[in-house]
N, C-alpha and C positions, 0 to 999 in steps of 0.2 A: 588433186587428192585432198580431202578435208584435213585439217589440222587435228592434232589430238590435244585438246586443251584441258588443263586442270585448273579448277578454281583455287586462287591463291588466297583472296580475302576481301573483306570490305568493312568500312566503318559505318556503312548505312544500317539503319534499324528497320527499313521498309524496302521491300522489293530487290534489295541487293545491289543497288545502283547509288553511287559509282562503285566500281570493283576492279580487281586486277586478275587476270588469268595468265598462265604460263603455257607456252607451246612446248609440249614435251619432246617434240622432235628437234626443234632449233634453239630452245631456250629463250626465245623472244618473249617479251612481257606485252601482253594485250591489255591496254587501258580502256576501261569502259566508263564513260561519263557524259555530261551534257555537251552536245555539239556546239562548237563556236561558229555562228553563222552571220553575225553582224558584219557587213562589208568593211566598215571602219575598223573593227577589230582584226579582221583578217589582213587588212593592208599593213598592220603593225607588226605581223609575224614575219620573221626572217627565215628564209630558206624553205617555205612552205611550197612543195611541189604541186603540180597540176593534179596528180593522182593521190595526194595526201589530204587528210582531214585533221583538224584540231578539236580536242575535247578539253572541257575544264573539270578538274577534280580537286578536292580539298587537299591541302598539303599533308594532312594527317594520313591520307591513304597511302602515300608514297613513303612516309616516314615509318608507318606501322607495317606495311605489306611489302614494300619494295625489297629486292634482294640486297644484301649487305656485302656480298662477295661477287666478284667477277666470275669466279668459277669455284663451286663448292667441291672440295676434296673430301670424300667420305672418310669418317673416322670409324674404323672397325675395331671391334673388341673381342676377346676370346670368351669362351663359356664361363670360365671362372670369375672374370671381371663382371660379366653380366649377372651372374648368380649373387655377387656381393651387393648389387643394388638393392636386392630385396631385404637386405639386413641394414643397409645404411640410409635408405629414404627416411625423411623426417615427417611427412604428413600423409601423403596419398600416393598409391600405385594403382594405375588403372590400365586395363588391357582391352584392345579391340581385336576380336577374332573374326576374320572375314572368310576363311577358306572353307570348302565343303568337307574337308577331312585333313587329318594330320598323321604323318607316318609314325610319330611317336606314340599316338593313341593305338594305331593298329598293331604296333609291337608290344603293347602293355598287356600282361596276362588278364587284368581287369576287363579289358576289351573282349577277350575271348570268353570270359565268364559271362558277360553281358550278351554275347551272341548266343551262348548256350542257354541261358536262363531268363533273359530280359531284365536283369538287375546286375548293377555293377558294384562289386565290393570295393573296399579301400582299406589301406593299413594306416591308422591314425598316427603311428609313430614314424611314418616317412618324414624326412627333413622338411619337405615343403609344408606339410600340415603343421608340424611343430613350430616352424618359424613364423607361419602366417598367424597362428593362434597367439603366439607371444606378441607380434606387432599389432594385432587388432586389440588385444587385451591392454596394450599400452596406449590406446586411444587412436591408432593410426587407422586409415581407411584403405581397404584393398578391394578391388572389384574388377569385373569384366562386363563388356557388352559383346554379345555374340550375334552374328548375322546368320539367319536361318533361311533356308530354301523351302519351297512348297513343291512337293512334299520334302520333308527333311531327309537328309542322307542318313545311312546307318551310323556314321561317325557323329553326326550332329545329335541324333537320338541318344547315343551313348553319353555324350556330354551333358545333354539335358537331364539324363538320369543321375549322372555323376555330380550334377550341381549341388545336390543335397549334402554331399560330403564337403565340398568347398564352403557352403553356407554354414556348416557346423563349426567351422573354425573362424567365422566372421567375414568371409567374402561376400560381396554383394553382387550376385550374378543376374545379369539382365539380358533380355532378348529383343531383337528387332527382325522383322521380316526383311529379305533383301530388297524388295520394292520400297520399302520405307527407309532404307539406308543410302539413298542416292547422294545425300549431301555429305556423307562421311567419307573419310579416306579410304582408298581401295586396298590398303596394305594393312598387314598385321603389325601391331606395336604395343609396347608398354610405355606409359608416360609417368614419370616419377616427379612428385611435388610440383606439377604443372610447369616444369622448367627443363626437364630432360627427357628426350624420347629415345627409346631403344626400338629402332625400326628392324623388323625381322624379315629377312629375305629368304624365300623358299625357292626350291627347284620344282620341276614338273612332277616329282614323285612325292611332294609335300614335306621334304626334308629341309630343315634350316641349313642354308649354306653360309650365311654370314649374319652378324648383327652390327648394325650401324647406330652410332650415337649421334644425336642431333640436339644442339643447344641454341642455335639461332633463334632469337625470339619470334620472328614472324613465321618461321617453320614450325616452331613448337606449338604456337596457337592454332595452326591449321589442324593439328592432331588432338586438340583438347576438347572438341564438341562431341559429347555423348548423351544428348538429351533425348527424352521421349521413349527410352527403352523400357521394357516391361519386365518386372521381377520374375525369375525363373519359375516360381511356384504359382504364377498367375498366367503363364504362357501356355496356350493351347495349341499344340502342333497339329498341322493338318495331316490327315491320313493319306 
């Protein structure tokens, strides 16, 4: 059975080699680098088995991307603690949205109005809009990258329409087609000040079941790449 590998990181600027991957099933680290093939070099290696291979990688690869803990214990926080992050961040707050729908949206009266009229209203006095407006007016940056399907789901079309309300209070809403997002993490998360990740865990009904905080630098960097997304008002959804 094939391994389920997750790209961990690379210091290379071309072609992604050398790199590290993590086996999601076993936790093993897969090291990708230049094979060591010179017989004299191989003779100097101790304990190299007949079925084993040696590769050479820069020290920086392991320092920057190797795991820092033998076993990572998730740090879970409650909703109140999570909400306070949107008031206490110093510079940036960015979200990646990967799901085809969210239970919280389907339960929103604005979603029902969108189904009926094709246009979603909003209440500008909601705490979210009031707080984000205050944060962006203070010079902080808030934004999202949304992954969309072809064709878009009803929930995705609702959020695309709703993006104008987010933009009105200073959020930078951007879009990527799912086929263009293969290098991004597969999970939903917020990243604050490029140093703290709030990883959102969902169940099969699209409900958030818990929120995990991640601060390990190598893990945080994995969640920080959100390039090449298109602003929502330039995104043309497929019918």
